[in-house]
N, CA, C and O atoms as CSV, one atom per row, in Angstrom:
chain,resi,resn,atom,element,x,y,z
A,1,MET,N,N,23.192,-23.760,-9.130
A,1,MET,CA,C,22.061,-23.036,-8.581
A,1,MET,C,C,22.569,-21.853,-7.776
A,1,MET,O,O,23.643,-21.933,-7.180
A,2,THR,N,N,21.820,-20.753,-7.744
A,2,THR,CA,C,22.214,-19.564,-7.002
A,2,THR,C,C,21.939,-19.761,-5.528
A,2,THR,O,O,21.432,-20.806,-5.122
A,3,ASP,N,N,22.270,-18.766,-4.725
A,3,ASP,CA,C,22.034,-18.827,-3.285
A,3,ASP,C,C,20.569,-19.129,-3.022
A,3,ASP,O,O,19.688,-18.382,-3.450
A,4,SER,N,N,20.307,-20.224,-2.318
A,4,SER,CA,C,18.930,-20.640,-2.119
A,4,SER,C,C,18.506,-20.577,-0.668
A,4,SER,O,O,17.379,-20.958,-0.350
A,5,THR,N,N,19.367,-20.108,0.228
A,5,THR,CA,C,18.986,-20.026,1.623
A,5,THR,C,C,18.455,-18.637,1.918
A,5,THR,O,O,19.099,-17.642,1.587
A,6,PRO,N,N,17.281,-18.561,2.540
A,6,PRO,CA,C,16.689,-17.252,2.814
A,6,PRO,C,C,17.474,-16.510,3.888
A,6,PRO,O,O,18.144,-17.119,4.723
A,7,GLN,N,N,17.377,-15.187,3.851
A,7,GLN,CA,C,18.018,-14.351,4.858
A,7,GLN,C,C,17.300,-14.538,6.188
A,7,GLN,O,O,16.103,-14.826,6.209
A,8,GLN,N,N,18.008,-14.380,7.281
A,8,GLN,CA,C,17.384,-14.522,8.599
A,8,GLN,C,C,17.214,-13.180,9.306
A,8,GLN,O,O,16.552,-13.109,10.341
A,9,ALA,N,N,17.800,-12.123,8.764
A,9,ALA,CA,C,17.666,-10.801,9.366
A,9,ALA,C,C,16.247,-10.284,9.163
A,9,ALA,O,O,15.602,-10.632,8.174
A,10,PRO,N,N,15.748,-9.456,10.088
A,10,PRO,CA,C,14.419,-8.883,9.900
A,10,PRO,C,C,14.385,-7.988,8.658
A,10,PRO,O,O,15.401,-7.425,8.251
A,11,ALA,N,N,13.228,-7.875,8.087
A,11,ALA,CA,C,13.062,-7.049,6.895
A,11,ALA,C,C,13.317,-5.585,7.245
A,11,ALA,O,O,12.962,-5.132,8.333
A,12,ASP,N,N,13.934,-4.847,6.320
A,12,ASP,CA,C,14.220,-3.430,6.528
A,12,ASP,C,C,12.982,-2.566,6.351
A,12,ASP,O,O,12.955,-1.423,6.809
A,13,GLY,N,N,11.987,-3.079,5.713
A,13,GLY,CA,C,10.760,-2.339,5.469
A,13,GLY,C,C,9.868,-3.161,4.562
A,13,GLY,O,O,10.234,-4.252,4.125
A,14,TYR,N,N,8.699,-2.624,4.289
A,14,TYR,CA,C,7.714,-3.338,3.496
A,14,TYR,C,C,8.259,-3.688,2.105
A,14,TYR,O,O,8.131,-4.826,1.653
A,15,ALA,N,N,8.859,-2.716,1.442
A,15,ALA,CA,C,9.365,-2.961,0.087
A,15,ALA,C,C,10.458,-4.027,0.090
A,15,ALA,O,O,10.502,-4.875,-0.801
A,16,ALA,N,N,11.336,-3.987,1.084
A,16,ALA,CA,C,12.396,-4.998,1.177
A,16,ALA,C,C,11.804,-6.374,1.434
A,16,ALA,O,O,12.287,-7.367,0.889
A,17,ALA,N,N,10.769,-6.445,2.254
A,17,ALA,CA,C,10.121,-7.726,2.535
A,17,ALA,C,C,9.468,-8.290,1.280
A,17,ALA,O,O,9.568,-9.488,1.015
A,18,VAL,N,N,8.806,-7.445,0.515
A,18,VAL,CA,C,8.170,-7.897,-0.720
A,18,VAL,C,C,9.228,-8.384,-1.716
A,18,VAL,O,O,9.031,-9.392,-2.395
A,19,THR,N,N,10.336,-7.670,-1.795
A,19,THR,CA,C,11.426,-8.080,-2.687
A,19,THR,C,C,11.974,-9.434,-2.262
A,19,THR,O,O,12.224,-10.296,-3.105
A,20,GLU,N,N,12.162,-9.624,-0.968
A,20,GLU,CA,C,12.660,-10.910,-0.486
A,20,GLU,C,C,11.653,-12.026,-0.739
A,20,GLU,O,O,12.031,-13.140,-1.099
A,21,LEU,N,N,10.376,-11.725,-0.550
A,21,LEU,CA,C,9.337,-12.726,-0.846
A,21,LEU,C,C,9.382,-13.133,-2.320
A,21,LEU,O,O,9.222,-14.308,-2.650
A,22,GLN,N,N,9.598,-12.168,-3.192
A,22,GLN,CA,C,9.677,-12.458,-4.624
A,22,GLN,C,C,10.856,-13.390,-4.912
A,22,GLN,O,O,10.735,-14.329,-5.699
A,23,LYS,N,N,11.990,-13.124,-4.273
A,23,LYS,CA,C,13.163,-13.977,-4.462
A,23,LYS,C,C,12.904,-15.392,-3.950
A,23,LYS,O,O,13.316,-16.369,-4.576
A,24,ILE,N,N,12.227,-15.499,-2.819
A,24,ILE,CA,C,11.894,-16.819,-2.286
A,24,ILE,C,C,10.970,-17.547,-3.248
A,24,ILE,O,O,11.161,-18.734,-3.512
A,25,LEU,N,N,9.973,-16.850,-3.773
A,25,LEU,CA,C,9.052,-17.458,-4.722
A,25,LEU,C,C,9.786,-17.956,-5.957
A,25,LEU,O,O,9.528,-19.062,-6.433
A,26,GLU,N,N,10.692,-17.152,-6.472
A,26,GLU,CA,C,11.476,-17.567,-7.640
A,26,GLU,C,C,12.300,-18.814,-7.333
A,26,GLU,O,O,12.406,-19.717,-8.162
A,27,ALA,N,N,12.887,-18.857,-6.123
A,27,ALA,CA,C,13.682,-20.028,-5.741
A,27,ALA,C,C,12.805,-21.268,-5.627
A,27,ALA,O,O,13.214,-22.362,-6.015
A,28,LEU,N,N,11.598,-21.096,-5.094
A,28,LEU,CA,C,10.692,-22.240,-4.942
A,28,LEU,C,C,10.152,-22.734,-6.280
A,28,LEU,O,O,9.837,-23.915,-6.429
A,29,GLU,N,N,10.047,-21.833,-7.250
A,29,GLU,CA,C,9.532,-22.204,-8.562
A,29,GLU,C,C,10.613,-22.757,-9.484
A,29,GLU,O,O,10.306,-23.275,-10.557
A,30,ALA,N,N,11.867,-22.653,-9.076
A,30,ALA,CA,C,12.965,-23.123,-9.922
A,30,ALA,C,C,12.886,-24.632,-10.093
A,30,ALA,O,O,12.528,-25.343,-9.155
A,31,PRO,N,N,13.217,-25.128,-11.282
A,31,PRO,CA,C,13.145,-26.571,-11.519
A,31,PRO,C,C,14.152,-27.348,-10.657
A,31,PRO,O,O,13.955,-28.533,-10.389
A,32,ASP,N,N,15.217,-26.686,-10.231
A,32,ASP,CA,C,16.223,-27.358,-9.409
A,32,ASP,C,C,16.169,-26.882,-7.955
A,32,ASP,O,O,17.203,-26.677,-7.320
A,33,VAL,N,N,14.943,-26.709,-7.435
A,33,VAL,CA,C,14.765,-26.216,-6.076
A,33,VAL,C,C,15.488,-27.139,-5.092
A,33,VAL,O,O,15.421,-28.364,-5.197
A,34,ASP,N,N,16.168,-26.525,-4.151
A,34,ASP,CA,C,16.895,-27.264,-3.121
A,34,ASP,C,C,15.893,-27.738,-2.073
A,34,ASP,O,O,15.404,-26.948,-1.266
A,35,VAL,N,N,15.597,-29.020,-2.094
A,35,VAL,CA,C,14.596,-29.580,-1.191
A,35,VAL,C,C,15.014,-29.407,0.264
A,35,VAL,O,O,14.164,-29.240,1.139
A,36,ASP,N,N,16.311,-29.446,0.527
A,36,ASP,CA,C,16.793,-29.276,1.899
A,36,ASP,C,C,16.503,-27.871,2.432
A,36,ASP,O,O,16.356,-27.690,3.641
A,37,ALA,N,N,16.421,-26.896,1.560
A,37,ALA,CA,C,16.163,-25.517,1.976
A,37,ALA,C,C,14.683,-25.159,1.906
A,37,ALA,O,O,14.295,-24.056,2.290
A,38,LEU,N,N,13.866,-26.064,1.427
A,38,LEU,CA,C,12.443,-25.781,1.215
A,38,LEU,C,C,11.747,-25.312,2.492
A,38,LEU,O,O,11.056,-24.294,2.479
A,39,ALA,N,N,11.920,-26.036,3.580
A,39,ALA,CA,C,11.252,-25.668,4.838
A,39,ALA,C,C,11.724,-24.299,5.322
A,39,ALA,O,O,10.924,-23.512,5.828
A,40,ALA,N,N,13.007,-24.011,5.174
A,40,ALA,CA,C,13.531,-22.710,5.592
A,40,ALA,C,C,12.925,-21.587,4.755
A,40,ALA,O,O,12.609,-20.518,5.279
A,41,HIS,N,N,12.764,-21.828,3.461
A,41,HIS,CA,C,12.141,-20.831,2.575
A,41,HIS,C,C,10.700,-20.563,3.004
A,41,HIS,O,O,10.280,-19.411,3.111
A,42,VAL,N,N,9.958,-21.619,3.247
A,42,VAL,CA,C,8.546,-21.465,3.616
A,42,VAL,C,C,8.435,-20.767,4.967
A,42,VAL,O,O,7.562,-19.918,5.152
A,43,ASP,N,N,9.300,-21.111,5.906
A,43,ASP,CA,C,9.282,-20.470,7.218
A,43,ASP,C,C,9.580,-18.979,7.102
A,43,ASP,O,O,8.895,-18.157,7.710
A,44,ARG,N,N,10.597,-18.630,6.324
A,44,ARG,CA,C,10.950,-17.218,6.136
A,44,ARG,C,C,9.825,-16.473,5.421
A,44,ARG,O,O,9.518,-15.332,5.768
A,45,ALA,N,N,9.215,-17.105,4.436
A,45,ALA,CA,C,8.106,-16.470,3.713
A,45,ALA,C,C,6.953,-16.180,4.674
A,45,ALA,O,O,6.340,-15.116,4.599
A,46,ALA,N,N,6.656,-17.111,5.569
A,46,ALA,CA,C,5.579,-16.898,6.538
A,46,ALA,C,C,5.913,-15.726,7.456
A,46,ALA,O,O,5.045,-14.915,7.779
A,47,GLU,N,N,7.177,-15.641,7.876
A,47,GLU,CA,C,7.617,-14.532,8.723
A,47,GLU,C,C,7.465,-13.196,7.989
A,47,GLU,O,O,6.985,-12.217,8.560
A,48,LEU,N,N,7.872,-13.168,6.735
A,48,LEU,CA,C,7.766,-11.939,5.943
A,48,LEU,C,C,6.312,-11.558,5.690
A,48,LEU,O,O,5.967,-10.377,5.711
A,49,LEU,N,N,5.466,-12.543,5.453
A,49,LEU,CA,C,4.045,-12.264,5.244
A,49,LEU,C,C,3.412,-11.669,6.502
A,49,LEU,O,O,2.602,-10.746,6.412
A,50,ARG,N,N,3.779,-12.194,7.676
A,50,ARG,CA,C,3.275,-11.615,8.935
A,50,ARG,C,C,3.734,-10.166,9.076
A,50,ARG,O,O,2.952,-9.291,9.449
A,51,PHE,N,N,5.000,-9.924,8.777
A,51,PHE,CA,C,5.554,-8.575,8.851
A,51,PHE,C,C,4.791,-7.633,7.918
A,51,PHE,O,O,4.405,-6.534,8.318
A,52,CYS,N,N,4.577,-8.064,6.682
A,52,CYS,CA,C,3.862,-7.226,5.702
A,52,CYS,C,C,2.426,-6.960,6.152
A,52,CYS,O,O,1.933,-5.839,6.026
A,53,ARG,N,N,1.764,-7.974,6.671
A,53,ARG,CA,C,0.387,-7.799,7.145
A,53,ARG,C,C,0.349,-6.771,8.274
A,53,ARG,O,O,-0.534,-5.913,8.300
A,54,GLU,N,N,1.298,-6.851,9.205
A,54,GLU,CA,C,1.342,-5.889,10.309
A,54,GLU,C,C,1.565,-4.470,9.791
A,54,GLU,O,O,0.941,-3.524,10.271
A,55,ARG,N,N,2.454,-4.326,8.812
A,55,ARG,CA,C,2.707,-3.001,8.237
A,55,ARG,C,C,1.469,-2.460,7.529
A,55,ARG,O,O,1.158,-1.274,7.639
A,56,LEU,N,N,0.759,-3.327,6.802
A,56,LEU,CA,C,-0.450,-2.892,6.097
A,56,LEU,C,C,-1.542,-2.467,7.072
A,56,LEU,O,O,-2.214,-1.460,6.851
A,57,VAL,N,N,-1.723,-3.226,8.144
A,57,VAL,CA,C,-2.728,-2.876,9.148
A,57,VAL,C,C,-2.370,-1.546,9.807
A,57,VAL,O,O,-3.239,-0.700,10.017
A,58,ALA,N,N,-1.091,-1.362,10.132
A,58,ALA,CA,C,-0.655,-0.101,10.749
A,58,ALA,C,C,-0.874,1.072,9.797
A,58,ALA,O,O,-1.323,2.138,10.217
A,59,ALA,N,N,-0.559,0.878,8.520
A,59,ALA,CA,C,-0.749,1.950,7.537
A,59,ALA,C,C,-2.236,2.265,7.373
A,59,ALA,O,O,-2.619,3.431,7.275
A,60,GLU,N,N,-3.069,1.230,7.345
A,60,GLU,CA,C,-4.512,1.445,7.210
A,60,GLU,C,C,-5.049,2.233,8.405
A,60,GLU,O,O,-5.860,3.144,8.238
A,61,THR,N,N,-4.600,1.885,9.597
A,61,THR,CA,C,-5.030,2.594,10.803
A,61,THR,C,C,-4.602,4.055,10.747
A,61,THR,O,O,-5.380,4.953,11.070
A,62,GLN,N,N,-3.362,4.285,10.336
A,62,GLN,CA,C,-2.850,5.656,10.254
A,62,GLN,C,C,-3.627,6.476,9.222
A,62,GLN,O,O,-3.985,7.624,9.486
A,63,VAL,N,N,-3.883,5.903,8.066
A,63,VAL,CA,C,-4.630,6.615,7.026
A,63,VAL,C,C,-6.053,6.907,7.501
A,63,VAL,O,O,-6.573,7.997,7.267
A,64,THR,N,N,-6.677,5.946,8.162
A,64,THR,CA,C,-8.033,6.152,8.681
A,64,THR,C,C,-8.062,7.304,9.678
A,64,THR,O,O,-8.977,8.127,9.656
A,65,GLU,N,N,-7.055,7.363,10.556
A,65,GLU,CA,C,-6.987,8.454,11.531
A,65,GLU,C,C,-6.775,9.802,10.848
A,65,GLU,O,O,-7.373,10.804,11.241
A,66,ILE,N,N,-5.936,9.824,9.842
A,66,ILE,CA,C,-5.682,11.081,9.119
A,66,ILE,C,C,-6.949,11.553,8.416
A,66,ILE,O,O,-7.299,12.731,8.488
A,67,VAL,N,N,-7.633,10.640,7.741
A,67,VAL,CA,C,-8.863,11.001,7.026
A,67,VAL,C,C,-9.925,11.466,8.016
A,67,VAL,O,O,-10.639,12.432,7.745
A,68,ALA,N,N,-10.040,10.791,9.162
A,68,ALA,CA,C,-11.011,11.210,10.175
A,68,ALA,C,C,-10.687,12.616,10.660
A,68,ALA,O,O,-11.594,13.420,10.878
A,69,GLY,N,N,-9.406,12.921,10.830
A,69,GLY,CA,C,-9.003,14.262,11.244
A,69,GLY,C,C,-9.354,15.307,10.203
A,69,GLY,O,O,-9.766,16.415,10.544
A,70,LEU,N,N,-9.194,14.960,8.941
A,70,LEU,CA,C,-9.559,15.888,7.865
A,70,LEU,C,C,-11.062,16.099,7.814
A,70,LEU,O,O,-11.531,17.210,7.562
A,71,GLU,N,N,-11.817,15.034,8.052
A,71,GLU,CA,C,-13.275,15.166,8.059
A,71,GLU,C,C,-13.722,16.057,9.201
A,71,GLU,O,O,-14.662,16.837,9.047
A,72,ASP,N,N,-13.058,15.950,10.352
A,72,ASP,CA,C,-13.381,16.820,11.487
A,72,ASP,C,C,-13.163,18.278,11.124
A,72,ASP,O,O,-13.953,19.139,11.509
A,73,LEU,N,N,-12.095,18.562,10.384
A,73,LEU,CA,C,-11.810,19.943,9.989
A,73,LEU,C,C,-12.860,20.484,9.032
A,73,LEU,O,O,-13.179,21.672,9.081
A,74,THR,N,N,-13.404,19.638,8.162
A,74,THR,CA,C,-14.370,20.110,7.177
A,74,THR,C,C,-15.784,20.198,7.737
A,74,THR,O,O,-16.624,20.899,7.173
A,75,THR,N,N,-16.065,19.493,8.845
A,75,THR,CA,C,-17.420,19.519,9.390
A,75,THR,C,C,-17.550,20.413,10.614
A,75,THR,O,O,-18.669,20.720,11.025
A,76,ASP,N,N,-16.436,20.841,11.211
A,76,ASP,CA,C,-16.459,21.672,12.409
A,76,ASP,C,C,-15.850,23.035,12.090
A,76,ASP,O,O,-14.627,23.173,12.068
A,77,PRO,N,N,-16.695,24.054,11.842
A,77,PRO,CA,C,-16.165,25.369,11.489
A,77,PRO,C,C,-15.238,25.943,12.556
A,77,PRO,O,O,-14.298,26.664,12.220
A,78,GLY,N,N,-15.471,25.651,13.804
A,78,GLY,CA,C,-14.616,26.152,14.874
A,78,GLY,C,C,-13.211,25.562,14.785
A,78,GLY,O,O,-12.223,26.238,15.075
A,79,ALA,N,N,-13.135,24.306,14.386
A,79,ALA,CA,C,-11.831,23.652,14.251
A,79,ALA,C,C,-11.048,24.284,13.100
A,79,ALA,O,O,-9.830,24.441,13.187
A,80,ALA,N,N,-11.739,24.639,12.037
A,80,ALA,CA,C,-11.070,25.266,10.895
A,80,ALA,C,C,-10.525,26.631,11.299
A,80,ALA,O,O,-9.411,26.989,10.918
A,81,ASP,N,N,-11.307,27.404,12.073
A,81,ASP,CA,C,-10.830,28.707,12.545
A,81,ASP,C,C,-9.628,28.553,13.456
A,81,ASP,O,O,-8.660,29.306,13.349
A,82,ALA,N,N,-9.688,27.571,14.360
A,82,ALA,CA,C,-8.588,27.347,15.304
A,82,ALA,C,C,-7.330,26.915,14.541
A,82,ALA,O,O,-6.222,27.333,14.877
A,83,ALA,N,N,-7.504,26.090,13.531
A,83,ALA,CA,C,-6.354,25.608,12.764
A,83,ALA,C,C,-5.716,26.733,11.965
A,83,ALA,O,O,-4.517,26.696,11.688
A,84,SER,N,N,-6.507,27.733,11.592
A,84,SER,CA,C,-5.955,28.827,10.785
A,84,SER,C,C,-5.495,29.981,11.679
A,84,SER,O,O,-5.192,31.062,11.174
A,85,GLY,N,N,-5.438,29.772,12.978
A,85,GLY,CA,C,-4.968,30.822,13.881
A,85,GLY,C,C,-6.012,31.839,14.249
A,85,GLY,O,O,-5.686,32.966,14.623
A,86,GLY,N,N,-7.264,31.454,14.146
A,86,GLY,CA,C,-8.336,32.358,14.541
A,86,GLY,C,C,-8.743,33.345,13.470
A,86,GLY,O,O,-9.405,34.339,13.768
A,87,ALA,N,N,-8.367,33.096,12.242
A,87,ALA,CA,C,-8.747,33.989,11.144
A,87,ALA,C,C,-10.257,34.047,11.065
A,87,ALA,O,O,-10.928,33.029,11.235
A,88,GLY,N,N,-10.780,35.186,10.817
A,88,GLY,CA,C,-12.230,35.330,10.674
A,88,GLY,C,C,-12.892,35.835,11.942
A,88,GLY,O,O,-14.092,36.110,11.959
A,89,ILE,N,N,-12.097,35.958,13.014
A,89,ILE,CA,C,-12.657,36.480,14.256
A,89,ILE,C,C,-12.292,37.952,14.343
A,89,ILE,O,O,-11.120,38.325,14.272
A,90,ASP,N,N,-13.308,38.775,14.496
A,90,ASP,CA,C,-13.069,40.212,14.588
A,90,ASP,C,C,-12.529,40.532,15.973
A,90,ASP,O,O,-13.011,40.002,16.975
A,91,GLY,N,N,-11.540,41.389,16.023
A,91,GLY,CA,C,-10.939,41.689,17.313
A,91,GLY,C,C,-10.996,43.079,17.581
A,91,GLY,O,O,-10.534,43.525,18.631
């Protein structure tokens, strides 16, 4: 059997966490799953899932703020002028 003990280091990012989760899932689905490592796999998977959820919530919040900022620019003509350096104002 291949290495069946999950990593204990924090995930490097969302993609790395998903990749590690996939490896854990494959290890758990293997016909020769190491029962002694089962609890460690499940614990690590729960940790990675929490990490991924936090990253998704943070990304959703950031995207919502960006979209709200764009909507402000399209609905407030003064904001559009200010953002373009005052273009359109006769001097």
